[in-house]
MARVEX-91129 format. One record per residue: x, y, z of N, C-alpha, C, O in turn; residue number from 0. Coordinates in steps of 0.02 Angstrom, whole numbers. Layout:
N
<atom <X Y Z> <X Y Z> <X Y Z> <X Y Z> NUM>
...
END
This chain:
208
<atom <1483 -793 -283> <1547 -839 -238> <1521 -792 -162> <1496 -736 -154> 0>
<atom <1547 -866 -100> <1509 -830 -60> <1454 -851 -7> <1444 -877 48> 1>
<atom <1426 -818 -64> <1335 -792 -66> <1305 -892 -56> <1327 -941 -85> 2>
<atom <1247 -886 -1> <1221 -966 19> <1192 -964 -34> <1162 -921 -66> 3>
<atom <1208 -1035 -44> <1145 -1055 -102> <1071 -1072 -76> <1064 -1074 -15> 4>
<atom <1018 -1082 -116> <968 -1103 -103> <947 -1123 -64> <901 -1095 -34> 5>
<atom <979 -1204 -39> <969 -1260 6> <1017 -1245 60> <1030 -1289 101> 6>
<atom <1047 -1185 65> <1055 -1215 149> <1055 -1172 213> <998 -1150 210> 7>
<atom <1073 -1154 251> <1024 -1167 336> <1067 -1052 332> <1058 -1007 373> 8>
<atom <1095 -1052 285> <1126 -976 317> <1071 -920 278> <1074 -858 281> 9>
<atom <1017 -966 237> <983 -897 207> <948 -841 251> <928 -859 306> 10>
<atom <938 -774 231> <907 -734 268> <850 -753 297> <850 -815 292> 11>
<atom <796 -735 327> <746 -774 360> <686 -749 288> <694 -721 234> 12>
<atom <631 -775 319> <578 -767 238> <568 -694 256> <580 -655 211> 13>
<atom <547 -667 316> <544 -570 321> <573 -539 302> <557 -485 278> 14>
<atom <658 -575 307> <724 -529 278> <705 -522 217> <694 -467 191> 15>
<atom <698 -582 188> <714 -573 94> <631 -554 94> <640 -521 43> 16>
<atom <561 -546 107> <529 -498 120> <526 -436 129> <478 -405 106> 17>
<atom <589 -396 171> <602 -341 181> <662 -303 128> <670 -243 117> 18>
<atom <705 -369 99> <746 -319 89> <715 -302 1> <716 -260 -44> 19>
<atom <688 -368 21> <648 -382 -80> <592 -319 -125> <578 -312 -185> 20>
<atom <573 -287 -68> <502 -220 -62> <568 -162 -42> <550 -105 -57> 21>
<atom <620 -162 -20> <666 -90 -25> <670 -96 -116> <643 -64 -161> 22>
<atom <729 -166 -114> <744 -149 -200> <694 -118 -242> <711 -61 -259> 23>
<atom <650 -133 -260> <595 -123 -305> <563 -67 -264> <582 -18 -296> 24>
<atom <537 -49 -226> <538 41 -223> <583 72 -226> <574 132 -232> 25>
<atom <645 48 -224> <709 90 -234> <723 109 -301> <735 165 -323> 26>
<atom <716 12 -352> <727 59 -399> <682 32 -459> <697 39 -519> 27>
<atom <609 -9 -427> <563 1 -497> <575 -76 -525> <631 -101 -525> 28>
<atom <535 -100 -541> <532 -170 -557> <569 -168 -635> <617 -205 -645> 29>
<atom <543 -124 -686> <628 -150 -738> <697 -113 -735> <743 -109 -775> 30>
<atom <689 -90 -679> <798 -63 -648> <799 -90 -595> <832 -67 -549> 31>
<atom <747 -166 -589> <791 -219 -548> <821 -278 -561> <781 -325 -553> 32>
<atom <868 -292 -575> <871 -387 -594> <899 -415 -547> <935 -387 -506> 33>
<atom <883 -485 -550> <873 -500 -505> <963 -550 -482> <972 -595 -442> 34>
<atom <1007 -518 -522> <1095 -492 -508> <1077 -469 -440> <1092 -488 -384> 35>
<atom <1035 -417 -466> <1050 -367 -404> <1013 -360 -321> <1035 -343 -266> 36>
<atom <936 -386 -350> <907 -436 -305> <942 -482 -288> <934 -484 -227> 37>
<atom <978 -522 -301> <1013 -548 -275> <1078 -555 -231> <1103 -597 -194> 38>
<atom <1091 -491 -256> <1146 -449 -203> <1127 -420 -143> <1157 -410 -90> 39>
<atom <1053 -405 -169> <1016 -372 -106> <992 -421 -47> <995 -416 14> 40>
<atom <975 -457 -78> <966 -539 -4> <1015 -568 -5> <1006 -615 33> 41>
<atom <1085 -572 -35> <1132 -591 28> <1112 -665 1> <1098 -707 44> 42>
<atom <1110 -681 -58> <1084 -740 -88> <1132 -781 -130> <1176 -738 -123> 43>
<atom <1171 -843 -181> <1144 -839 -250> <1130 -824 -312> <1077 -793 -309> 44>
<atom <1146 -827 -365> <1123 -777 -410> <1067 -826 -465> <1042 -802 -515> 45>
<atom <1052 -911 -438> <1001 -924 -435> <956 -925 -402> <904 -938 -432> 46>
<atom <948 -913 -328> <903 -943 -289> <843 -892 -298> <795 -892 -259> 47>
<atom <846 -864 -334> <785 -833 -355> <721 -876 -403> <665 -898 -390> 48>
<atom <762 -873 -459> <728 -942 -508> <712 -984 -463> <659 -1014 -474> 49>
<atom <741 -997 -414> <735 -1092 -388> <713 -1090 -334> <705 -1147 -310> 50>
<atom <693 -1034 -291> <649 -1043 -269> <575 -1025 -276> <527 -1060 -258> 51>
<atom <574 -954 -313> <505 -939 -315> <483 -943 -393> <426 -929 -413> 52>
<atom <557 -973 -448> <515 -972 -545> <567 -910 -570> <609 -913 -615> 53>
<atom <553 -858 -531> <560 -786 -583> <546 -733 -523> <519 -736 -467> 54>
<atom <579 -682 -565> <594 -608 -542> <510 -592 -553> <488 -573 -498> 55>
<atom <487 -592 -576> <417 -569 -598> <353 -639 -528> <309 -621 -489> 56>
<atom <364 -670 -535> <366 -729 -478> <357 -674 -386> <310 -654 -351> 57>
<atom <431 -672 -383> <456 -635 -336> <424 -590 -279> <415 -577 -219> 58>
<atom <411 -572 -362> <377 -491 -357> <307 -468 -341> <286 -414 -321> 59>
<atom <275 -527 -355> <195 -566 -355> <199 -572 -262> <169 -538 -221> 60>
<atom <246 -629 -253> <258 -678 -177> <246 -618 -143> <199 -627 -104> 61>
<atom <273 -548 -141> <294 -489 -131> <237 -416 -111> <236 -383 -59> 62>
<atom <206 -411 -156> <183 -393 -150> <111 -433 -112> <75 -408 -69> 63>
<atom <107 -483 -136> <43 -517 -95> <31 -524 -17> <-20 -528 17> 64>
<atom <87 -525 -4> <114 -537 58> <130 -475 117> <136 -486 178> 65>
<atom <136 -393 77> <144 -373 117> <64 -324 101> <39 -285 141> 66>
<atom <37 -341 29> <-39 -307 27> <-108 -362 46> <-167 -352 34> 67>
<atom <-84 -404 69> <-140 -436 93> <-169 -427 160> <-230 -428 173> 68>
<atom <-114 -418 208> <-144 -400 274> <-165 -320 271> <-208 -307 312> 69>
<atom <-147 -271 236> <-190 -214 231> <-256 -221 222> <-303 -193 251> 70>
<atom <-255 -281 161> <-338 -288 142> <-386 -325 177> <-446 -327 165> 71>
<atom <-355 -353 220> <-402 -381 253> <-408 -348 326> <-449 -369 367> 72>
<atom <-371 -302 338> <-412 -254 403> <-449 -224 346> <-510 -222 358> 73>
<atom <-439 -209 312> <-504 -159 301> <-574 -194 270> <-629 -166 272> 74>
<atom <-561 -269 237> <-628 -281 243> <-651 -309 322> <-710 -324 322> 75>
<atom <-631 -315 361> <-642 -296 440> <-688 -258 459> <-732 -260 502> 76>
<atom <-662 -207 403> <-678 -155 442> <-753 -120 410> <-791 -80 438> 77>
<atom <-758 -156 329> <-819 -159 292> <-888 -221 309> <-948 -213 298> 78>
<atom <-849 -288 344> <-890 -325 381> <-909 -300 459> <-961 -321 484> 79>
<atom <-879 -270 485> <-920 -240 547> <-979 -220 565> <-1020 -185 535> 80>
<atom <-978 -240 609> <-1053 -202 630> <-1057 -118 675> <-1038 -86 725> 81>
<atom <-1086 -115 629> <-1083 6 632> <-1128 26 658> <-1166 -19 642> 82>
<atom <-1154 56 684> <-1197 103 712> <-1209 174 663> <-1249 218 675> 83>
<atom <-1178 172 625> <-1158 239 594> <-1135 235 535> <-1075 244 543> 84>
<atom <-1144 227 480> <-1136 192 426> <-1051 268 404> <-1014 264 355> 85>
<atom <-1050 304 438> <-1015 380 404> <-947 365 445> <-890 380 426> 86>
<atom <-964 330 508> <-913 320 558> <-861 251 512> <-803 262 529> 87>
<atom <-863 204 476> <-858 155 453> <-832 175 374> <-809 137 332> 88>
<atom <-838 220 372> <-802 278 310> <-741 305 320> <-693 317 283> 89>
<atom <-753 313 388> <-731 352 442> <-644 301 450> <-587 308 428> 90>
<atom <-672 263 484> <-640 209 514> <-586 175 478> <-535 147 498> 91>
<atom <-624 190 381> <-606 139 313> <-562 175 283> <-522 151 242> 92>
<atom <-564 251 302> <-501 307 260> <-444 298 309> <-396 276 277> 93>
<atom <-433 303 351> <-396 332 418> <-371 250 430> <-327 251 473> 94>
<atom <-384 184 408> <-336 135 420> <-310 120 358> <-260 84 356> 95>
<atom <-336 140 307> <-296 145 254> <-222 157 229> <-181 131 191> 96>
<atom <-228 231 288> <-179 276 250> <-151 274 306> <-93 293 296> 97>
<atom <-163 251 401> <-121 244 427> <-76 197 415> <-20 202 438> 98>
<atom <-91 151 382> <-55 70 354> <-9 71 283> <39 37 267> 99>
<atom <-42 118 252> <3 154 213> <47 189 223> <88 200 178> 100>
<atom <51 212 275> <120 271 310> <171 212 360> <230 219 378> 101>
<atom <118 145 375> <176 118 401> <199 78 353> <229 33 382> 102>
<atom <201 71 294> <226 31 250> <248 44 207> <238 8 157> 103>
<atom <298 111 202> <311 148 142> <330 116 93> <297 131 43> 104>
<atom <409 38 75> <379 36 34> <355 20 9> <358 54 -42> 105>
<atom <305 -38 0> <252 -73 -52> <177 -2 -45> <123 -19 -68> 106>
<atom <180 37 -27> <143 120 -49> <189 129 -105> <169 134 -163> 107>
<atom <257 132 -87> <312 177 -142> <303 116 -223> <298 126 -283> 108>
<atom <306 72 -192> <265 4 -272> <252 8 -291> <275 20 -347> 109>
<atom <154 8 -268> <87 37 -293> <111 110 -334> <128 115 -393> 110>
<atom <107 156 -290> <121 196 -337> <164 219 -416> <148 255 -463> 111>
<atom <222 178 -402> <259 179 -459> <238 157 -523> <260 182 -575> 112>
<atom <188 102 -522> <139 66 -541> <101 83 -563> <80 61 -617> 113>
<atom <84 116 -541> <19 169 -547> <8 210 -606> <-37 236 -639> 114>
<atom <57 204 -603> <61 279 -672> <45 234 -732> <9 262 -774> 115>
<atom <64 165 -747> <37 167 -820> <31 120 -812> <67 93 -770> 116>
<atom <-34 66 -859> <-63 30 -836> <17 -47 -874> <65 -34 -911> 117>
<atom <1 -102 -850> <53 -135 -866> <4 -252 -813> <-40 -278 -777> 118>
<atom <44 -260 -840> <-2 -332 -782> <44 -319 -732> <21 -356 -689> 119>
<atom <96 -291 -704> <97 -288 -613> <30 -232 -615> <11 -218 -558> 120>
<atom <-5 -200 -666> <-43 -149 -614> <-127 -175 -618> <-172 -148 -586> 121>
<atom <-135 -234 -666> <-170 -268 -665> <-199 -314 -598> <-254 -315 -572> 122>
<atom <-121 -357 -580> <-100 -397 -549> <-149 -386 -480> <-195 -414 -449> 123>
<atom <-104 -319 -477> <-117 -279 -395> <-207 -286 -393> <-238 -321 -354> 124>
<atom <-243 -228 -464> <-298 -222 -451> <-347 -266 -450> <-406 -255 -435> 125>
<atom <-319 -326 -469> <-402 -374 -482> <-363 -406 -399> <-392 -384 -349> 126>
<atom <-332 -431 -394> <-312 -466 -340> <-323 -423 -266> <-358 -456 -227> 127>
<atom <-303 -364 -242> <-317 -315 -177> <-356 -294 -182> <-406 -309 -149> 128>
<atom <-354 -220 -254> <-418 -159 -222> <-487 -171 -252> <-536 -149 -223> 129>
<atom <-491 -202 -305> <-538 -200 -339> <-590 -256 -293> <-635 -253 -335> 130>
<atom <-604 -279 -268> <-653 -338 -177> <-651 -273 -161> <-707 -249 -172> 131>
<atom <-589 -204 -126> <-589 -186 -84> <-654 -131 -94> <-704 -118 -61> 132>
<atom <-626 -108 -155> <-690 -65 -203> <-748 -87 -205> <-786 -51 -174> 133>
<atom <-776 -137 -233> <-828 -176 -208> <-851 -174 -129> <-909 -183 -111> 134>
<atom <-814 -166 -99> <-848 -165 -19> <-875 -122 -11> <-936 -123 -6> 135>
<atom <-823 -46 -7> <-844 7 8> <-869 56 -39> <-877 115 -23> 136>
<atom <-882 32 -102> <-936 85 -127> <-1008 80 -122> <-1034 133 -142> 137>
<atom <-1059 27 -99> <-1139 45 -72> <-1114 91 -10> <-1091 146 -25> 138>
<atom <-1116 79 33> <-1083 124 90> <-1087 186 80> <-1124 224 111> 139>
<atom <-1037 204 23> <-1005 271 31> <-1099 310 -27> <-1135 359 -18> 140>
<atom <-1100 265 -69> <-1184 282 -110> <-1239 301 -59> <-1280 345 -72> 141>
<atom <-1240 265 2> <-1291 284 40> <-1262 328 76> <-1300 354 116> 142>
<atom <-1209 346 77> <-1197 429 133> <-1218 480 69> <-1275 502 75> 143>
<atom <-1187 499 18> <-1209 532 -47> <-1270 525 -24> <-1286 568 17> 144>
<atom <-1310 485 -38> <-1396 501 -60> <-1420 505 25> <-1480 498 37> 145>
<atom <-1386 513 68> <-1417 531 136> <-1402 638 145> <-1430 683 177> 146>
<atom <-1332 633 89> <-1300 700 108> <-1225 723 152> <-1176 760 160> 147>
<atom <-1258 674 167> <-1194 674 239> <-1134 683 191> <-1124 744 186> 148>
<atom <-1099 655 162> <-1050 649 115> <-1049 708 49> <-1102 706 17> 149>
<atom <-1003 756 25> <-1041 770 -21> <-1042 755 -103> <-987 765 -130> 150>
<atom <-1077 741 -130> <-1080 731 -200> <-1034 717 -254> <-1042 730 -314> 151>
<atom <-992 694 -230> <-919 710 -245> <-911 605 -293> <-914 548 -270> 152>
<atom <-906 622 -337> <-922 536 -366> <-866 493 -362> <-811 517 -346> 153>
<atom <-873 444 -372> <-848 380 -301> <-770 388 -363> <-724 385 -323> 154>
<atom <-746 394 -416> <-683 375 -422> <-662 435 -400> <-605 429 -378> 155>
<atom <-694 523 -395> <-645 567 -374> <-607 521 -303> <-555 494 -287> 156>
<atom <-673 535 -278> <-653 508 -196> <-598 448 -195> <-545 470 -172> 157>
<atom <-595 389 -209> <-531 353 -231> <-497 381 -253> <-451 343 -240> 158>
<atom <-473 422 -281> <-425 462 -330> <-387 507 -247> <-327 518 -236> 159>
<atom <-439 521 -207> <-448 588 -164> <-380 542 -85> <-337 575 -54> 160>
<atom <-390 484 -77> <-384 455 -40> <-323 388 -50> <-294 356 -6> 161>
<atom <-316 382 -123> <-266 355 -172> <-196 370 -158> <-149 340 -134> 162>
<atom <-212 451 -192> <-140 523 -200> <-125 535 -143> <-64 537 -136> 163>
<atom <-167 547 -73> <-121 556 -11> <-66 498 -5> <-18 514 29> 164>
<atom <-64 434 -30> <-28 395 -14> <47 392 -53> <89 348 -48> 165>
<atom <49 472 -104> <91 485 -157> <164 513 -98> <222 492 -99> 166>
<atom <130 573 -44> <145 603 -9> <191 558 46> <228 578 91> 167>
<atom <170 478 21> <189 471 102> <244 424 72> <284 388 101> 168>
<atom <229 437 -18> <301 390 -58> <377 413 -69> <429 382 -82> 169>
<atom <360 488 -56> <426 545 -76> <427 571 -13> <396 623 -1> 170>
<atom <477 525 53> <478 563 134> <539 578 118> <565 603 168> 171>
<atom <614 574 29> <648 611 43> <619 691 27> <644 728 69> 172>
<atom <596 711 1> <563 791 -8> <520 800 76> <536 849 110> 173>
<atom <479 761 97> <457 784 149> <511 779 213> <504 820 258> 174>
<atom <564 732 219> <627 777 244> <636 841 246> <617 876 293> 175>
<atom <669 863 192> <691 905 173> <631 958 213> <653 1002 250> 176>
<atom <582 955 206> <546 1004 208> <526 993 280> <513 1049 302> 177>
<atom <522 968 306> <518 974 402> <542 906 423> <497 866 434> 178>
<atom <619 879 432> <652 822 429> <595 796 493> <570 839 530> 179>
<atom <582 743 499> <539 671 546> <493 677 548> <458 652 593> 180>
<atom <461 727 480> <360 740 485> <344 676 494> <321 659 548> 181>
<atom <353 638 453> <340 541 433> <372 510 480> <363 451 464> 182>
<atom <415 510 544> <450 444 564> <381 451 612> <405 500 641> 183>
<atom <314 443 646> <258 434 677> <200 405 642> <142 421 655> 184>
<atom <214 367 603> <164 312 548> <90 330 575> <45 356 542> 185>
<atom <90 313 632> <15 314 624> <-22 395 619> <-68 407 580> 186>
<atom <3 437 658> <-16 496 677> <-14 543 624> <-55 588 619> 187>
<atom <57 530 566> <48 559 474> <11 513 464> <-32 543 433> 188>
<atom <-4 470 466> <-59 423 415> <-153 482 460> <-207 497 436> 189>
<atom <-143 486 481> <-213 518 545> <-228 598 494> <-271 638 479> 190>
<atom <-194 590 490> <-180 698 467> <-202 707 394> <-232 753 367> 191>
<atom <-177 646 371> <-164 624 281> <-244 616 284> <-276 653 247> 192>
<atom <-280 571 327> <-352 565 298> <-400 619 336> <-460 629 324> 193>
<atom <-360 653 386> <-439 688 408> <-425 748 351> <-483 765 340> 194>
<atom <-376 797 301> <-363 827 270> <-424 797 203> <-472 832 186> 195>
<atom <-414 752 182> <-479 705 132> <-516 704 157> <-545 756 141> 196>
<atom <-563 661 216> <-625 664 272> <-636 743 255> <-664 764 205> 197>
<atom <-601 793 321> <-652 889 307> <-658 897 236> <-708 930 219> 198>
<atom <-606 869 172> <-650 903 125> <-735 859 80> <-773 877 35> 199>
<atom <-731 789 132> <-775 757 120> <-818 764 121> <-858 780 77> 200>
<atom <-826 751 199> <-896 744 253> <-942 797 261> <-905 840 285> 201>
<atom <-973 812 259> <-1035 905 296> <-1034 883 334> <-1046 828 357> 202>
<atom <-1005 974 360> <-1032 966 424> <-973 937 458> <-987 930 517> 203>
<atom <-888 908 442> <-849 877 457> <-827 923 503> <-796 971 480> 204>
<atom <-838 918 583> <-799 935 630> <-710 949 613> <-686 902 582> 205>
<atom <-675 988 624> <-587 1032 621> <-590 996 707> <-623 999 759> 206>
<atom <-514 949 668> <-469 965 754> <-417 1041 744> <-384 1062 791> 207>
END
């Protein structure tokens, strides 16, 4: 009672619905986030999610697509841009990915939660967002390894080393205890994480 119905003008904005929805799934996880709890956090009627999105599952998919699409579009732009040096493309891609992951901690936390076990949700994220960028990265990475400019590390290990850094971003609680405010500047924090990865991969990588 007292919550706006799905067709009233008092609903939160689409951006606010997305922000609150991502925050709820990031905090509680998919299984523990009930429609009732989502409705409470969104400030809407209990029927709102089913009426507008069809189900909790479809609402989750909408949130994932809305949050992940700009990130992947930016990475695809880097992969398709004209570069004189393939190594600079690789560096820019790693830096951009970790900077955006750091700037969007809720979606980063959700993806890390889902990555721990195989599920329809993980398959959805991979097929829709991750797999295309993996295929875009692979040829350039293989060339850099063949040229001896990147250490001969299996592609899957390289990908894991980059993705694993998002686990740091997902654990802001312990980060704030170790070094309060250390992750507040998301761009700088993501850049530092990327340098940790790049210094281990690139041959004769200049150290900062």
